[in-house]
N, C-alpha and C positions, 0 to 999 in steps of 0.2 A: 967501695963501698958491695960486700956480695949482694943479687939481685933480691936475695928473699929476707935482708937489711930496711933495703929501697921499698920496699911493698910495705913493711909491717909500719915506715914511718910513713908515708901514700894515708894509710888505712886508720891513724890516729890525725896528723891535722883532717883527716875528712871529718870527722869522728868531731872532731873543735871546731867547725865552720859548721856541721850541724845543728850542736849543742846554742849556738851561739846566737844562730838563725843569720848565719850569712850565703845561706844557697836557701832560694825561693825553689818550693816544690811545683807542681804543675796543681793549676785551680781546682779545686773542691767544691763536687754537684752539695751544695744543697737544696734543704727543703724547700722550696717559695711555699712562701704564709697560704694561709688562706684566705681568702676575700671575708669582710662581714657580713653577716646574714642578714634576708631584708629585716627579721626583727630589730637586731641590732641599730643599722639606718632607718626603723621609722622609729626608733625611740633617740635619735637624733634634728630630728623635724621642730625645728625648732624650739633648740634645744643645740645648738652648736653650729648651728647652716648660717648663713644668708643669707639664703632664699628656699625656701620649703613653700611647693602645689603639688596638690591633687588636681590630677589631668581628667574630667569623663569620659569616657569610650564612647560613640552611640548615643544611645537615649536610654531614659528609663525604661526596669520593667516593671509593671503591674503581675503579678498571676496570683492564682489560687496556691498554699502552701497545701506538706504535706495533709493525705483525707486523716484523721485518724477516730479513736470513737470519744469520745465523754458521756459523763456522767454512769450510772449506774443499768445496770441491763435487768431490763419490762420481764417479768414470767406472767404468761395470760393460763391458768389452768383451767380457765374455765371453758363450757361449749359455746360461748358466742366471743363475739371481738369486742374485745377494750380498749380505755382508754387512760390510759397513764402519765401520770407525772414526775417527770424526771429534773431537778435543779444539778448543773454543773456549774464550771469556772473553770476555766481554760488559760492559759499564759504562754504568748508567742515571745520568740528569742531572737537572736542576730545568731552570724554564723558570718564569718570571712577568710580571704586566703591562708593571715598567719597568725588567729587567734585571739587576737588581741580584740577585747574589752572596749565597747567603744561609747563606754561608759561614765562620766567622766569624775563622780563622786567614786567609780571602782578604782579606776587607775592611778597613777601617779610616771610611771615610766611612760608611758602613750600621750601624755595629756599635751604637749604641742603639735602631736599627728594629731588628736583627736579633735579639736577647736580646727584647726585646719579642713581637715575631712567634712568637716560637719556648712563647716562654710562656706566649702566650695557646690557642697553639693545642694547645697537653700538657694545660694546660690545662683547652681545652673537646672534646676529643676524648682526652682519656689514652692519646694518640698522639705518639713524637717523628718530629720533622721529621730527616728524611733529603734531604742535597743528593746524594748522588752511592751505589751502591752497584753492584757487582761481585759476578756472577756467574761464575762456571768450569764445568766437568762434561766430562767424554767424553760422547759419544752415541751410539750402533749403528745403523747407516743398513740398512737393506732397501731394495738398489738390483735392479729386474727385469735378465731381461739384456738389451744394448745402452743402458740407460737413464742420464741421470744425476741424485741424489739428494743432499738437502741435509738440511738442519735450518735451522726457522727460530724465531726467540724472540718473544712478548709480554712484556716484565716487567706485572709491575702497578705504578699509578703510584695515588696518591695527589689528588685536588686538592679546596683551599680557596679559599672568596672571601669576600671580606671588607669594613669599610672602616674604615682608620684614622685614631680620632678625635687634632690635634693641638690643645693647648691654653695658648697663650703667656700668662703673667703679663702683658709689656706687648703691645700690640699688634706684630704680623708682617706688613709690607706692608700695612699701613692693619688687620687686622682680630687678631682675640685666636682662632678659630676657626676651623678649618680640614681638608677632608675627602679624605683620594685612596683614592679603589678600588687594590684592589689580590685579585689573582687567582695559587695559584701552585699548580704543579704540580710532584711530584718523585717520589723511587721508592716503594713500599711498604715497607716493612722488616717481614719475618715472611713477609708474601705469596709461593703460585710463582709462576713465569713457566709461562707458557703453552708449552710445546716443541714444534713439530710438526712428522715425518716429511713432506716430499715429491718428485718426482719429474716428468722426462717423458722420453721420445724424445731419446736425446741425435740434431744435428745430422750433415748431410754433412763442415760444419766441423771440427764437436766431434770425430766419427771417424777423421776424417784428424790431426788432432793430437795426440788422447791412444791411439788406437786402431791405430797404424798398427805 
């Protein structure tokens, strides 16, 4: 048998082995699966977990929120100081790190987590978590001559941060224990907002528009 004929027979046998899976190749690189997102984990809280708990870190913080104008501007086009009344209504909402609404009537996907969070919050701080609060009032503004006046409001907000601990009966995405950091800010019920009267001289354009 010639050398060329022998090589041809070996090549044919190798092809048959490869086609039939007789040879095992080296390990191939497999893309690692991405871990579940924090929102996906929060959706599993009390909805597939053996245990789900929110652990607050530290105490509750109550501070004035962002100061912003409420109601219409009051223009004083006279040469005397004036007092003007302005009726206004302002709503303070909530924010959190994972953009989850904590209103039970709005959410279904995170309903288990919402109930766990609120129960832990009330037990830890003897306060109620509120997702929205609306305040309305009529404010009297003292506006100097030739000035424009307005009212600003800084609502009191409560802030809490902590960790959501999720324990699964069976492994979920390879693990039985998962931890999700969570921070939320919302209106502090029963705490008065900070309202401030402000004024400044009118611009020439404002005089031409409102005092002509």
